[in-house]
C-alpha positions as CSV (number, residue, x, y, z in Angstrom):
1,M,0.0,0.0,0.0
2,K,2.8,2.4,0.9
3,S,4.6,1.9,-2.5
4,L,1.4,2.6,-4.3
5,L,0.9,5.8,-2.3
6,W,4.5,6.8,-2.9
7,A,4.1,6.2,-6.6
8,V,0.7,8.3,-6.7
9,L,2.5,11.0,-4.8
10,T,5.4,11.2,-7.2
11,I,3.4,11.0,-10.3
12,G,1.0,13.6,-9.0
13,L,3.9,16.0,-8.2
14,V,5.5,15.5,-11.7
15,V,2.0,16.0,-13.4
16,N,1.3,19.0,-11.3
17,A,4.7,20.7,-12.1
18,S,4.4,20.0,-15.8
19,T,0.9,21.4,-16.3
20,S,2.2,24.9,-16.2
21,F,4.3,24.2,-19.3
22,V,1.7,22.1,-21.3
23,F,-1.7,23.7,-20.5
24,D,-3.0,27.3,-20.2
25,G,-6.0,29.0,-18.5
26,I,-8.8,27.1,-17.0
27,Q,-7.5,23.8,-18.2
28,Q,-4.3,24.2,-16.4
29,L,-6.1,25.3,-13.2
30,L,-8.4,22.4,-13.1
31,I,-5.7,19.8,-13.7
32,S,-3.6,21.6,-11.0
33,I,-6.3,21.6,-8.5
34,A,-7.1,17.8,-9.2
35,T,-3.5,16.7,-9.0
36,G,-3.0,18.8,-5.9
37,V,-5.9,17.1,-4.2
38,V,-4.5,13.6,-5.2
39,V,-1.0,14.6,-3.9
40,L,-2.4,15.9,-0.6
41,A,-4.5,12.7,-0.2
42,S,-1.6,10.3,-0.8
43,A,0.6,12.4,1.6
44,A,-2.2,12.2,4.3
45,G,-2.4,8.3,3.6
46,L,1.3,8.0,4.0
47,Y,1.2,10.0,7.2
48,V,-1.4,7.7,8.7
49,L,0.3,4.5,7.6
50,R,3.8,5.7,9.0
51,D,5.6,3.4,11.4
52,K,5.3,4.7,14.9
53,H,8.3,4.3,17.0
54,S,8.1,4.8,20.8
55,G,11.2,5.9,22.3
C-alpha cells in the first residue's frame, strides 16, 4: 500500500509541475487542483500509515 501511495505522490507532483508548461488557462487550473488534491490525499495516507516508534 505504501509503495502505491509513494508512486501516486511522485506522479502527482510531476504532473502538477508539468501542467504549467503544457496547458493554459482554466484547463491548467483544473488539472493543477485535481493533482493537488491527489497529492495531498496520498501524503495524508502515508502519514496515517507511517511506522510509529516509541522511544
